[in-house]
PDB file of N, H, CA, C and O in Angstrom:
ATOM      1  N   MET A   1      56.305 -63.317 211.844  1.00  0.00           N
ATOM      2  CA  MET A   1      56.619 -64.635 211.316  1.00  0.00           C
ATOM      3  C   MET A   1      56.976 -65.553 212.484  1.00  0.00           C
ATOM      4  O   MET A   1      57.671 -65.152 213.418  1.00  0.00           O
ATOM      5  N   GLN A   2      56.493 -66.778 212.414  1.00  0.00           N
ATOM      6  H   GLN A   2      55.929 -67.104 211.656  1.00  0.00           H
ATOM      7  CA  GLN A   2      56.757 -67.744 213.468  1.00  0.00           C
ATOM      8  C   GLN A   2      58.254 -68.034 213.608  1.00  0.00           C
ATOM      9  O   GLN A   2      58.985 -68.113 212.621  1.00  0.00           O
ATOM     10  N   HIS A   3      58.679 -68.188 214.842  1.00  0.00           N
ATOM     11  H   HIS A   3      58.085 -68.124 215.644  1.00  0.00           H
ATOM     12  CA  HIS A   3      60.084 -68.499 215.136  1.00  0.00           C
ATOM     13  C   HIS A   3      60.524 -69.767 214.392  1.00  0.00           C
ATOM     14  O   HIS A   3      61.626 -69.829 213.846  1.00  0.00           O
ATOM     15  N   LYS A   4      59.655 -70.763 214.381  1.00  0.00           N
ATOM     16  H   LYS A   4      58.760 -70.713 214.824  1.00  0.00           H
ATOM     17  CA  LYS A   4      59.983 -72.039 213.731  1.00  0.00           C
ATOM     18  C   LYS A   4      60.250 -71.842 212.237  1.00  0.00           C
ATOM     19  O   LYS A   4      61.166 -72.453 211.686  1.00  0.00           O
ATOM     20  N   LEU A   5      59.464 -71.000 211.587  1.00  0.00           N
ATOM     21  H   LEU A   5      58.720 -70.503 212.035  1.00  0.00           H
ATOM     22  CA  LEU A   5      59.655 -70.734 210.165  1.00  0.00           C
ATOM     23  C   LEU A   5      60.958 -69.986 209.924  1.00  0.00           C
ATOM     24  O   LEU A   5      61.707 -70.327 209.009  1.00  0.00           O
ATOM     25  N   ARG A   6      61.233 -68.980 210.728  1.00  0.00           N
ATOM     26  H   ARG A   6      60.625 -68.703 211.472  1.00  0.00           H
ATOM     27  CA  ARG A   6      62.502 -68.233 210.590  1.00  0.00           C
ATOM     28  C   ARG A   6      63.692 -69.161 210.753  1.00  0.00           C
ATOM     29  O   ARG A   6      64.638 -69.106 209.967  1.00  0.00           O
ATOM     30  N   ALA A   7      63.651 -70.015 211.769  1.00  0.00           N
ATOM     31  H   ALA A   7      62.883 -70.060 212.408  1.00  0.00           H
ATOM     32  CA  ALA A   7      64.751 -70.954 212.005  1.00  0.00           C
ATOM     33  C   ALA A   7      64.924 -71.893 210.816  1.00  0.00           C
ATOM     34  O   ALA A   7      66.050 -72.167 210.401  1.00  0.00           O
ATOM     35  N   LYS A   8      63.819 -72.387 210.266  1.00  0.00           N
ATOM     36  H   LYS A   8      62.904 -72.165 210.603  1.00  0.00           H
ATOM     37  CA  LYS A   8      63.865 -73.276 209.104  1.00  0.00           C
ATOM     38  C   LYS A   8      64.458 -72.553 207.901  1.00  0.00           C
ATOM     39  O   LYS A   8      65.269 -73.126 207.173  1.00  0.00           O
ATOM     40  N   MET A   9      64.064 -71.306 207.685  1.00  0.00           N
ATOM     41  H   MET A   9      63.405 -70.840 208.276  1.00  0.00           H
ATOM     42  CA  MET A   9      64.573 -70.533 206.550  1.00  0.00           C
ATOM     43  C   MET A   9      66.077 -70.302 206.679  1.00  0.00           C
ATOM     44  O   MET A   9      66.803 -70.408 205.691  1.00  0.00           O
ATOM     45  N   ILE A  10      66.544 -69.994 207.864  1.00  0.00           N
ATOM     46  H   ILE A  10      65.954 -69.908 208.667  1.00  0.00           H
ATOM     47  CA  ILE A  10      67.976 -69.791 208.090  1.00  0.00           C
ATOM     48  C   ILE A  10      68.719 -71.104 207.851  1.00  0.00           C
ATOM     49  O   ILE A  10      69.784 -71.110 207.234  1.00  0.00           O
ATOM     50  N   GLU A  11      68.171 -72.203 208.331  1.00  0.00           N
ATOM     51  H   GLU A  11      67.306 -72.199 208.833  1.00  0.00           H
ATOM     52  CA  GLU A  11      68.790 -73.513 208.141  1.00  0.00           C
ATOM     53  C   GLU A  11      68.908 -73.854 206.649  1.00  0.00           C
ATOM     54  O   GLU A  11      69.953 -74.323 206.200  1.00  0.00           O
ATOM     55  N   VAL A  12      67.851 -73.621 205.896  1.00  0.00           N
ATOM     56  H   VAL A  12      67.002 -73.239 206.261  1.00  0.00           H
ATOM     57  CA  VAL A  12      67.874 -73.901 204.457  1.00  0.00           C
ATOM     58  C   VAL A  12      68.898 -73.008 203.763  1.00  0.00           C
ATOM     59  O   VAL A  12      69.646 -73.480 202.907  1.00  0.00           O
ATOM     60  N   CYS A  13      68.939 -71.734 204.118  1.00  0.00           N
ATOM     61  H   CYS A  13      68.331 -71.351 204.813  1.00  0.00           H
ATOM     62  CA  CYS A  13      69.931 -70.825 203.533  1.00  0.00           C
ATOM     63  C   CYS A  13      71.342 -71.333 203.808  1.00  0.00           C
ATOM     64  O   CYS A  13      72.182 -71.361 202.908  1.00  0.00           O
ATOM     65  N   ASP A  14      71.600 -71.729 205.041  1.00  0.00           N
ATOM     66  H   ASP A  14      70.918 -71.706 205.772  1.00  0.00           H
ATOM     67  CA  ASP A  14      72.932 -72.245 205.401  1.00  0.00           C
ATOM     68  C   ASP A  14      73.297 -73.471 204.564  1.00  0.00           C
ATOM     69  O   ASP A  14      74.419 -73.580 204.070  1.00  0.00           O
ATOM     70  N   LYS A  15      72.346 -74.392 204.408  1.00  0.00           N
ATOM     71  H   LYS A  15      71.434 -74.304 204.809  1.00  0.00           H
ATOM     72  CA  LYS A  15      72.610 -75.603 203.629  1.00  0.00           C
ATOM     73  C   LYS A  15      72.871 -75.287 202.160  1.00  0.00           C
ATOM     74  O   LYS A  15      73.779 -75.853 201.551  1.00  0.00           O
ATOM     75  N   LYS A  16      72.079 -74.389 201.595  1.00  0.00           N
ATOM     76  H   LYS A  16      71.341 -73.929 202.089  1.00  0.00           H
ATOM     77  CA  LYS A  16      72.250 -74.027 200.184  1.00  0.00           C
ATOM     78  C   LYS A  16      73.583 -73.319 199.967  1.00  0.00           C
ATOM     79  O   LYS A  16      74.272 -73.590 198.984  1.00  0.00           O
ATOM     80  N   ILE A  17      73.953 -72.423 200.865  1.00  0.00           N
ATOM     81  H   ILE A  17      73.394 -72.203 201.664  1.00  0.00           H
ATOM     82  CA  ILE A  17      75.225 -71.704 200.769  1.00  0.00           C
ATOM     83  C   ILE A  17      76.387 -72.684 200.885  1.00  0.00           C
ATOM     84  O   ILE A  17      77.351 -72.595 200.124  1.00  0.00           O
ATOM     85  N   ALA A  18      76.304 -73.611 201.824  1.00  0.00           N
ATOM     86  H   ALA A  18      75.521 -73.683 202.442  1.00  0.00           H
ATOM     87  CA  ALA A  18      77.367 -74.603 202.003  1.00  0.00           C
ATOM     88  C   ALA A  18      77.513 -75.489 200.772  1.00  0.00           C
ATOM     89  O   ALA A  18      78.627 -75.845 200.388  1.00  0.00           O
ATOM     90  N   ALA A  19      76.402 -75.841 200.159  1.00  0.00           N
ATOM     91  H   ALA A  19      75.497 -75.551 200.471  1.00  0.00           H
ATOM     92  CA  ALA A  19      76.430 -76.762 199.018  1.00  0.00           C
ATOM     93  C   ALA A  19      76.819 -76.080 197.703  1.00  0.00           C
ATOM     94  O   ALA A  19      77.513 -76.669 196.876  1.00  0.00           O
ATOM     95  N   LYS A  20      76.368 -74.836 197.515  1.00  0.00           N
ATOM     96  H   LYS A  20      75.804 -74.357 198.187  1.00  0.00           H
ATOM     97  CA  LYS A  20      76.531 -74.206 196.203  1.00  0.00           C
ATOM     98  C   LYS A  20      77.259 -72.868 196.219  1.00  0.00           C
ATOM     99  O   LYS A  20      77.450 -72.257 195.167  1.00  0.00           O
ATOM    100  N   GLY A  21      77.664 -72.408 197.388  1.00  0.00           N
ATOM    101  H   GLY A  21      77.509 -72.903 198.242  1.00  0.00           H
ATOM    102  CA  GLY A  21      78.412 -71.167 197.482  1.00  0.00           C
ATOM    103  C   GLY A  21      77.539 -69.955 197.779  1.00  0.00           C
ATOM    104  O   GLY A  21      76.312 -70.039 197.725  1.00  0.00           O
ATOM    105  N   PRO A  22      78.178 -68.821 198.094  1.00  0.00           N
ATOM    106  CA  PRO A  22      77.465 -67.632 198.551  1.00  0.00           C
ATOM    107  C   PRO A  22      76.608 -66.942 197.487  1.00  0.00           C
ATOM    108  O   PRO A  22      75.798 -66.077 197.820  1.00  0.00           O
ATOM    109  N   SER A  23      76.770 -67.303 196.234  1.00  0.00           N
ATOM    110  H   SER A  23      77.429 -68.006 195.963  1.00  0.00           H
ATOM    111  CA  SER A  23      75.970 -66.643 195.197  1.00  0.00           C
ATOM    112  C   SER A  23      74.716 -67.433 194.827  1.00  0.00           C
ATOM    113  O   SER A  23      74.008 -67.053 193.894  1.00  0.00           O
ATOM    114  N   VAL A  24      74.427 -68.527 195.542  1.00  0.00           N
ATOM    115  H   VAL A  24      75.002 -68.836 196.299  1.00  0.00           H
ATOM    116  CA  VAL A  24      73.254 -69.343 195.234  1.00  0.00           C
ATOM    117  C   VAL A  24      71.975 -68.543 195.480  1.00  0.00           C
ATOM    118  O   VAL A  24      71.847 -67.824 196.470  1.00  0.00           O
ATOM    119  N   GLY A  25      71.045 -68.692 194.556  1.00  0.00           N
ATOM    120  H   GLY A  25      71.150 -69.276 193.751  1.00  0.00           H
ATOM    121  CA  GLY A  25      69.763 -68.029 194.690  1.00  0.00           C
ATOM    122  C   GLY A  25      68.682 -69.021 195.057  1.00  0.00           C
ATOM    123  O   GLY A  25      68.806 -70.218 194.799  1.00  0.00           O
ATOM    124  N   LEU A  26      67.620 -68.516 195.660  1.00  0.00           N
ATOM    125  H   LEU A  26      67.519 -67.543 195.869  1.00  0.00           H
ATOM    126  CA  LEU A  26      66.483 -69.360 195.983  1.00  0.00           C
ATOM    127  C   LEU A  26      65.216 -68.526 196.041  1.00  0.00           C
ATOM    128  O   LEU A  26      65.263 -67.298 196.104  1.00  0.00           O
ATOM    129  N   SER A  27      64.090 -69.210 196.019  1.00  0.00           N
ATOM    130  H   SER A  27      64.051 -70.208 195.968  1.00  0.00           H
ATOM    131  CA  SER A  27      62.800 -68.550 196.181  1.00  0.00           C
ATOM    132  C   SER A  27      62.193 -69.012 197.497  1.00  0.00           C
ATOM    133  O   SER A  27      62.739 -69.902 198.149  1.00  0.00           O
ATOM    134  N   PHE A  28      61.074 -68.423 197.896  1.00  0.00           N
ATOM    135  H   PHE A  28      60.630 -67.700 197.366  1.00  0.00           H
ATOM    136  CA  PHE A  28      60.485 -68.825 199.168  1.00  0.00           C
ATOM    137  C   PHE A  28      59.960 -70.260 199.123  1.00  0.00           C
ATOM    138  O   PHE A  28      59.719 -70.862 200.170  1.00  0.00           O
ATOM    139  N   TYR A  29      59.782 -70.806 197.935  1.00  0.00           N
ATOM    140  H   TYR A  29      59.977 -70.318 197.085  1.00  0.00           H
ATOM    141  CA  TYR A  29      59.367 -72.206 197.822  1.00  0.00           C
ATOM    142  C   TYR A  29      60.461 -73.165 198.309  1.00  0.00           C
ATOM    143  O   TYR A  29      60.167 -74.318 198.623  1.00  0.00           O
ATOM    144  N   ALA A  30      61.696 -72.715 198.376  1.00  0.00           N
ATOM    145  H   ALA A  30      61.935 -71.778 198.122  1.00  0.00           H
ATOM    146  CA  ALA A  30      62.806 -73.571 198.813  1.00  0.00           C
ATOM    147  C   ALA A  30      62.644 -74.041 200.257  1.00  0.00           C
ATOM    148  O   ALA A  30      63.291 -75.002 200.672  1.00  0.00           O
ATOM    149  N   PHE A  31      61.797 -73.377 201.012  1.00  0.00           N
ATOM    150  H   PHE A  31      61.271 -72.596 200.675  1.00  0.00           H
ATOM    151  CA  PHE A  31      61.630 -73.696 202.421  1.00  0.00           C
ATOM    152  C   PHE A  31      60.531 -74.727 202.676  1.00  0.00           C
ATOM    153  O   PHE A  31      60.225 -75.048 203.825  1.00  0.00           O
ATOM    154  N   PHE A  32      59.938 -75.242 201.593  1.00  0.00           N
ATOM    155  H   PHE A  32      60.186 -74.981 200.660  1.00  0.00           H
ATOM    156  CA  PHE A  32      58.808 -76.153 201.713  1.00  0.00           C
ATOM    157  C   PHE A  32      58.992 -77.376 200.839  1.00  0.00           C
ATOM    158  O   PHE A  32      59.742 -77.345 199.863  1.00  0.00           O
ATOM    159  N   ALA A  33      58.308 -78.454 201.191  1.00  0.00           N
ATOM    160  H   ALA A  33      57.700 -78.479 201.984  1.00  0.00           H
ATOM    161  CA  ALA A  33      58.300 -79.670 200.369  1.00  0.00           C
ATOM    162  C   ALA A  33      57.530 -79.375 199.086  1.00  0.00           C
ATOM    163  O   ALA A  33      56.845 -78.358 198.987  1.00  0.00           O
ATOM    164  N   ASN A  34      57.644 -80.251 198.126  1.00  0.00           N
ATOM    165  H   ASN A  34      58.201 -81.078 198.207  1.00  0.00           H
ATOM    166  CA  ASN A  34      56.963 -80.061 196.851  1.00  0.00           C
ATOM    167  C   ASN A  34      55.449 -80.138 196.947  1.00  0.00           C
ATOM    168  O   ASN A  34      54.747 -79.784 195.999  1.00  0.00           O
ATOM    169  N   LYS A  35      54.949 -80.587 198.061  1.00  0.00           N
ATOM    170  H   LYS A  35      55.519 -80.874 198.831  1.00  0.00           H
ATOM    171  CA  LYS A  35      53.498 -80.615 198.235  1.00  0.00           C
ATOM    172  C   LYS A  35      53.083 -79.514 199.209  1.00  0.00           C
ATOM    173  O   LYS A  35      53.845 -79.133 200.098  1.00  0.00           O
ATOM    174  N   ASN A  36      51.898 -79.025 199.030  1.00  0.00           N
ATOM    175  H   ASN A  36      51.279 -79.334 198.307  1.00  0.00           H
ATOM    176  CA  ASN A  36      51.397 -77.933 199.849  1.00  0.00           C
ATOM    177  C   ASN A  36      50.674 -78.497 201.068  1.00  0.00           C
ATOM    178  O   ASN A  36      49.444 -78.501 201.124  1.00  0.00           O
ATOM    179  N   ASP A  37      51.452 -78.977 202.047  1.00  0.00           N
ATOM    180  H   ASP A  37      52.451 -78.975 202.001  1.00  0.00           H
ATOM    181  CA  ASP A  37      50.857 -79.603 203.219  1.00  0.00           C
ATOM    182  C   ASP A  37      50.622 -78.627 204.376  1.00  0.00           C
ATOM    183  O   ASP A  37      50.022 -78.994 205.386  1.00  0.00           O
ATOM    184  N   ASN A  38      51.093 -77.391 204.229  1.00  0.00           N
ATOM    185  H   ASN A  38      51.580 -77.092 203.409  1.00  0.00           H
ATOM    186  CA  ASN A  38      50.862 -76.386 205.263  1.00  0.00           C
ATOM    187  C   ASN A  38      50.645 -75.030 204.588  1.00  0.00           C
ATOM    188  O   ASN A  38      51.552 -74.197 204.585  1.00  0.00           O
ATOM    189  N   PRO A  39      49.467 -74.795 204.021  1.00  0.00           N
ATOM    190  CA  PRO A  39      49.227 -73.566 203.274  1.00  0.00           C
ATOM    191  C   PRO A  39      49.357 -72.293 204.104  1.00  0.00           C
ATOM    192  O   PRO A  39      49.765 -71.257 203.580  1.00  0.00           O
ATOM    193  N   ARG A  40      49.019 -72.355 205.384  1.00  0.00           N
ATOM    194  H   ARG A  40      48.689 -73.197 205.810  1.00  0.00           H
ATOM    195  CA  ARG A  40      49.158 -71.154 206.236  1.00  0.00           C
ATOM    196  C   ARG A  40      50.623 -70.730 206.366  1.00  0.00           C
ATOM    197  O   ARG A  40      50.949 -69.548 206.267  1.00  0.00           O
ATOM    198  N   LEU A  41      51.485 -71.701 206.586  1.00  0.00           N
ATOM    199  H   LEU A  41      51.220 -72.662 206.666  1.00  0.00           H
ATOM    200  CA  LEU A  41      52.905 -71.405 206.729  1.00  0.00           C
ATOM    201  C   LEU A  41      53.495 -70.914 205.404  1.00  0.00           C
ATOM    202  O   LEU A  41      54.315 -69.996 205.380  1.00  0.00           O
ATOM    203  N   LEU A  42      53.068 -71.535 204.310  1.00  0.00           N
ATOM    204  H   LEU A  42      52.401 -72.281 204.330  1.00  0.00           H
ATOM    205  CA  LEU A  42      53.509 -71.095 202.992  1.00  0.00           C
ATOM    206  C   LEU A  42      53.091 -69.644 202.748  1.00  0.00           C
ATOM    207  O   LEU A  42      53.886 -68.850 202.245  1.00  0.00           O
ATOM    208  N   MET A  43      51.871 -69.294 203.095  1.00  0.00           N
ATOM    209  H   MET A  43      51.225 -69.939 203.505  1.00  0.00           H
ATOM    210  CA  MET A  43      51.395 -67.920 202.913  1.00  0.00           C
ATOM    211  C   MET A  43      52.133 -66.951 203.830  1.00  0.00           C
ATOM    212  O   MET A  43      52.365 -65.799 203.462  1.00  0.00           O
ATOM    213  N   GLU A  44      52.492 -67.404 204.995  1.00  0.00           N
ATOM    214  H   GLU A  44      52.303 -68.339 205.294  1.00  0.00           H
ATOM    215  CA  GLU A  44      53.264 -66.562 205.916  1.00  0.00           C
ATOM    216  C   GLU A  44      54.629 -66.231 205.307  1.00  0.00           C
ATOM    217  O   GLU A  44      55.074 -65.084 205.341  1.00  0.00           O
ATOM    218  N   ALA A  45      55.279 -67.241 204.756  1.00  0.00           N
ATOM    219  H   ALA A  45      54.917 -68.173 204.728  1.00  0.00           H
ATOM    220  CA  ALA A  45      56.574 -67.024 204.103  1.00  0.00           C
ATOM    221  C   ALA A  45      56.418 -66.146 202.866  1.00  0.00           C
ATOM    222  O   ALA A  45      57.230 -65.251 202.635  1.00  0.00           O
ATOM    223  N   ALA A  46      55.382 -66.397 202.071  1.00  0.00           N
ATOM    224  H   ALA A  46      54.723 -67.124 202.259  1.00  0.00           H
ATOM    225  CA  ALA A  46      55.148 -65.616 200.857  1.00  0.00           C
ATOM    226  C   ALA A  46      54.861 -64.160 201.193  1.00  0.00           C
ATOM    227  O   ALA A  46      55.353 -63.260 200.511  1.00  0.00           O
ATOM    228  N   THR A  47      54.077 -63.919 202.225  1.00  0.00           N
ATOM    229  H   THR A  47      53.678 -64.650 202.778  1.00  0.00           H
ATOM    230  CA  THR A  47      53.759 -62.547 202.639  1.00  0.00           C
ATOM    231  C   THR A  47      55.022 -61.815 203.075  1.00  0.00           C
ATOM    232  O   THR A  47      55.243 -60.668 202.687  1.00  0.00           O
ATOM    233  N   TRP A  48      55.849 -62.474 203.880  1.00  0.00           N
ATOM    234  H   TRP A  48      55.670 -63.406 204.195  1.00  0.00           H
ATOM    235  CA  TRP A  48      57.100 -61.857 204.322  1.00  0.00           C
ATOM    236  C   TRP A  48      57.984 -61.549 203.113  1.00  0.00           C
ATOM    237  O   TRP A  48      58.546 -60.458 203.011  1.00  0.00           O
ATOM    238  N   TRP A  49      58.103 -62.516 202.196  1.00  0.00           N
ATOM    239  H   TRP A  49      57.646 -63.402 202.278  1.00  0.00           H
ATOM    240  CA  TRP A  49      58.975 -62.401 201.030  1.00  0.00           C
ATOM    241  C   TRP A  49      58.491 -61.313 200.069  1.00  0.00           C
ATOM    242  O   TRP A  49      59.263 -60.444 199.664  1.00  0.00           O
ATOM    243  N   ILE A  50      57.209 -61.371 199.710  1.00  0.00           N
ATOM    244  H   ILE A  50      56.582 -62.077 200.038  1.00  0.00           H
ATOM    245  CA  ILE A  50      56.669 -60.513 198.647  1.00  0.00           C
ATOM    246  C   ILE A  50      56.215 -59.155 199.161  1.00  0.00           C
ATOM    247  O   ILE A  50      56.601 -58.124 198.610  1.00  0.00           O
ATOM    248  N   GLU A  51      55.402 -59.142 200.210  1.00  0.00           N
ATOM    249  H   GLU A  51      55.089 -59.979 200.658  1.00  0.00           H
ATOM    250  CA  GLU A  51      54.841 -57.877 200.687  1.00  0.00           C
ATOM    251  C   GLU A  51      55.769 -57.132 201.640  1.00  0.00           C
ATOM    252  O   GLU A  51      56.027 -55.941 201.461  1.00  0.00           O
ATOM    253  N   THR A  52      56.269 -57.836 202.649  1.00  0.00           N
ATOM    254  H   THR A  52      56.059 -58.803 202.794  1.00  0.00           H
ATOM    255  CA  THR A  52      57.076 -57.170 203.669  1.00  0.00           C
ATOM    256  C   THR A  52      58.438 -56.759 203.135  1.00  0.00           C
ATOM    257  O   THR A  52      58.838 -55.605 203.290  1.00  0.00           O
ATOM    258  N   GLN A  53      59.160 -57.689 202.504  1.00  0.00           N
ATOM    259  H   GLN A  53      58.835 -58.626 202.378  1.00  0.00           H
ATOM    260  CA  GLN A  53      60.523 -57.409 202.030  1.00  0.00           C
ATOM    261  C   GLN A  53      60.573 -56.943 200.576  1.00  0.00           C
ATOM    262  O   GLN A  53      61.585 -56.393 200.140  1.00  0.00           O
ATOM    263  N   GLN A  54      59.500 -57.156 199.825  1.00  0.00           N
ATOM    264  H   GLN A  54      58.679 -57.603 200.179  1.00  0.00           H
ATOM    265  CA  GLN A  54      59.418 -56.786 198.411  1.00  0.00           C
ATOM    266  C   GLN A  54      60.592 -57.349 197.607  1.00  0.00           C
ATOM    267  O   GLN A  54      61.262 -56.641 196.856  1.00  0.00           O
ATOM    268  N   LEU A  55      60.811 -58.645 197.797  1.00  0.00           N
ATOM    269  H   LEU A  55      60.267 -59.221 198.408  1.00  0.00           H
ATOM    270  CA  LEU A  55      61.918 -59.333 197.134  1.00  0.00           C
ATOM    271  C   LEU A  55      61.490 -59.845 195.762  1.00  0.00           C
ATOM    272  O   LEU A  55      60.305 -60.064 195.508  1.00  0.00           O
ATOM    273  N   ASP A  56      62.464 -60.030 194.891  1.00  0.00           N
ATOM    274  H   ASP A  56      63.426 -59.851 195.097  1.00  0.00           H
ATOM    275  CA  ASP A  56      62.228 -60.664 193.597  1.00  0.00           C
ATOM    276  C   ASP A  56      61.964 -62.143 193.820  1.00  0.00           C
ATOM    277  O   ASP A  56      62.142 -62.663 194.921  1.00  0.00           O
ATOM    278  N   HIS A  57      61.535 -62.814 192.751  1.00  0.00           N
ATOM    279  H   HIS A  57      61.390 -62.392 191.856  1.00  0.00           H
ATOM    280  CA  HIS A  57      61.223 -64.243 192.876  1.00  0.00           C
ATOM    281  C   HIS A  57      62.445 -65.028 193.376  1.00  0.00           C
ATOM    282  O   HIS A  57      62.323 -65.845 194.288  1.00  0.00           O
ATOM    283  N   PHE A  58      63.607 -64.785 192.787  1.00  0.00           N
ATOM    284  H   PHE A  58      63.705 -64.121 192.046  1.00  0.00           H
ATOM    285  CA  PHE A  58      64.846 -65.423 193.243  1.00  0.00           C
ATOM    286  C   PHE A  58      65.749 -64.372 193.862  1.00  0.00           C
ATOM    287  O   PHE A  58      65.938 -63.288 193.310  1.00  0.00           O
ATOM    288  N   GLU A  59      66.303 -64.711 195.015  1.00  0.00           N
ATOM    289  H   GLU A  59      66.149 -65.592 195.464  1.00  0.00           H
ATOM    290  CA  GLU A  59      67.252 -63.840 195.721  1.00  0.00           C
ATOM    291  C   GLU A  59      68.397 -64.689 196.233  1.00  0.00           C
ATOM    292  O   GLU A  59      68.264 -65.902 196.398  1.00  0.00           O
ATOM    293  N   LYS A  60      69.516 -64.047 196.482  1.00  0.00           N
ATOM    294  H   LYS A  60      69.625 -63.062 196.348  1.00  0.00           H
ATOM    295  CA  LYS A  60      70.661 -64.756 197.028  1.00  0.00           C
ATOM    296  C   LYS A  60      70.342 -65.231 198.454  1.00  0.00           C
ATOM    297  O   LYS A  60      69.752 -64.501 199.251  1.00  0.00           O
ATOM    298  N   ALA A  61      70.741 -66.452 198.745  1.00  0.00           N
ATOM    299  H   ALA A  61      71.220 -67.045 198.097  1.00  0.00           H
ATOM    300  CA  ALA A  61      70.496 -67.022 200.072  1.00  0.00           C
ATOM    301  C   ALA A  61      71.174 -66.188 201.156  1.00  0.00           C
ATOM    302  O   ALA A  61      70.647 -66.067 202.262  1.00  0.00           O
ATOM    303  N   THR A  62      72.341 -65.611 200.849  1.00  0.00           N
ATOM    304  H   THR A  62      72.769 -65.709 199.951  1.00  0.00           H
ATOM    305  CA  THR A  62      73.031 -64.775 201.844  1.00  0.00           C
ATOM    306  C   THR A  62      72.199 -63.541 202.186  1.00  0.00           C
ATOM    307  O   THR A  62      72.165 -63.120 203.343  1.00  0.00           O
ATOM    308  N   LYS A  63      71.532 -62.961 201.197  1.00  0.00           N
ATOM    309  H   LYS A  63      71.560 -63.303 200.258  1.00  0.00           H
ATOM    310  CA  LYS A  63      70.686 -61.786 201.437  1.00  0.00           C
ATOM    311  C   LYS A  63      69.506 -62.165 202.328  1.00  0.00           C
ATOM    312  O   LYS A  63      69.176 -61.448 203.274  1.00  0.00           O
ATOM    313  N   ILE A  64      68.877 -63.290 202.021  1.00  0.00           N
ATOM    314  H   ILE A  64      69.145 -63.872 201.253  1.00  0.00           H
ATOM    315  CA  ILE A  64      67.732 -63.743 202.812  1.00  0.00           C
ATOM    316  C   ILE A  64      68.156 -64.002 204.252  1.00  0.00           C
ATOM    317  O   ILE A  64      67.487 -63.572 205.192  1.00  0.00           O
ATOM    318  N   LYS A  65      69.257 -64.696 204.416  1.00  0.00           N
ATOM    319  H   LYS A  65      69.800 -65.045 203.653  1.00  0.00           H
ATOM    320  CA  LYS A  65      69.738 -65.001 205.769  1.00  0.00           C
ATOM    321  C   LYS A  65      70.020 -63.712 206.545  1.00  0.00           C
ATOM    322  O   LYS A  65      69.668 -63.607 207.720  1.00  0.00           O
ATOM    323  N   ASN A  66      70.646 -62.743 205.900  1.00  0.00           N
ATOM    324  H   ASN A  66      70.931 -62.828 204.945  1.00  0.00           H
ATOM    325  CA  ASN A  66      70.946 -61.478 206.568  1.00  0.00           C
ATOM    326  C   ASN A  66      69.686 -60.714 206.957  1.00  0.00           C
ATOM    327  O   ASN A  66      69.684 -59.999 207.959  1.00  0.00           O
ATOM    328  N   LEU A  67      68.624 -60.856 206.186  1.00  0.00           N
ATOM    329  H   LEU A  67      68.625 -61.437 205.372  1.00  0.00           H
ATOM    330  CA  LEU A  67      67.352 -60.236 206.547  1.00  0.00           C
ATOM    331  C   LEU A  67      66.703 -60.947 207.733  1.00  0.00           C
ATOM    332  O   LEU A  67      66.033 -60.316 208.550  1.00  0.00           O
ATOM    333  N   LEU A  68      66.902 -62.247 207.824  1.00  0.00           N
ATOM    334  H   LEU A  68      67.446 -62.760 207.160  1.00  0.00           H
ATOM    335  CA  LEU A  68      66.263 -63.044 208.858  1.00  0.00           C
ATOM    336  C   LEU A  68      66.974 -63.017 210.211  1.00  0.00           C
ATOM    337  O   LEU A  68      66.319 -63.095 211.251  1.00  0.00           O
ATOM    338  N   ILE A  69      68.265 -62.910 210.213  1.00  0.00           N
ATOM    339  H   ILE A  69      68.798 -62.847 209.369  1.00  0.00           H
ATOM    340  CA  ILE A  69      69.024 -63.028 211.466  1.00  0.00           C
ATOM    341  C   ILE A  69      68.628 -61.975 212.502  1.00  0.00           C
ATOM    342  O   ILE A  69      68.409 -62.340 213.657  1.00  0.00           O
ATOM    343  N   PRO A  70      68.524 -60.684 212.155  1.00  0.00           N
ATOM    344  CA  PRO A  70      68.107 -59.716 213.203  1.00  0.00           C
ATOM    345  C   PRO A  70      66.729 -60.035 213.764  1.00  0.00           C
ATOM    346  O   PRO A  70      66.508 -59.877 214.965  1.00  0.00           O
ATOM    347  N   ILE A  71      65.808 -60.474 212.933  1.00  0.00           N
ATOM    348  H   ILE A  71      65.988 -60.602 211.958  1.00  0.00           H
ATOM    349  CA  ILE A  71      64.468 -60.827 213.383  1.00  0.00           C
ATOM    350  C   ILE A  71      64.550 -62.040 214.294  1.00  0.00           C
ATOM    351  O   ILE A  71      63.904 -62.081 215.341  1.00  0.00           O
ATOM    352  N   HIS A  72      65.343 -63.024 213.898  1.00  0.00           N
ATOM    353  H   HIS A  72      65.867 -62.990 213.048  1.00  0.00           H
ATOM    354  CA  HIS A  72      65.474 -64.278 214.637  1.00  0.00           C
ATOM    355  C   HIS A  72      66.076 -64.021 216.025  1.00  0.00           C
ATOM    356  O   HIS A  72      65.651 -64.627 217.009  1.00  0.00           O
ATOM    357  N   LEU A  73      67.043 -63.141 216.100  1.00  0.00           N
ATOM    358  H   LEU A  73      67.388 -62.648 215.301  1.00  0.00           H
ATOM    359  CA  LEU A  73      67.712 -62.880 217.378  1.00  0.00           C
ATOM    360  C   LEU A  73      66.832 -62.105 218.344  1.00  0.00           C
ATOM    361  O   LEU A  73      66.991 -62.224 219.559  1.00  0.00           O
ATOM    362  N   ASN A  74      65.905 -61.311 217.818  1.00  0.00           N
ATOM    363  H   ASN A  74      65.776 -61.214 216.832  1.00  0.00           H
ATOM    364  CA  ASN A  74      65.046 -60.498 218.680  1.00  0.00           C
ATOM    365  C   ASN A  74      63.838 -61.264 219.219  1.00  0.00           C
ATOM    366  O   ASN A  74      63.157 -60.777 220.121  1.00  0.00           O
ATOM    367  N   ASN A  75      63.565 -62.442 218.685  1.00  0.00           N
ATOM    368  H   ASN A  75      64.119 -62.837 217.951  1.00  0.00           H
ATOM    369  CA  ASN A  75      62.385 -63.196 219.147  1.00  0.00           C
ATOM    370  C   ASN A  75      62.770 -64.543 219.677  1.00  0.00           C
ATOM    371  O   ASN A  75      61.906 -65.308 220.106  1.00  0.00           O
TER     372      ASN A  75
END
């Protein structure tokens, strides 16, 4: 996964947690605008979410962030 996408996902998780608390849930669509202006990046996020991590449609933002941080720090 691209570094830029990981950083964006962590940023969105942080904002959602700050606004709604640690139990807030989100889907991989939360990382994108309502329009599909970058289908490759959307598919990259979807592949990581669905195939690699085998996550449900909605997951807690804290769980997503915890999955992303080790990857983010290593790259």
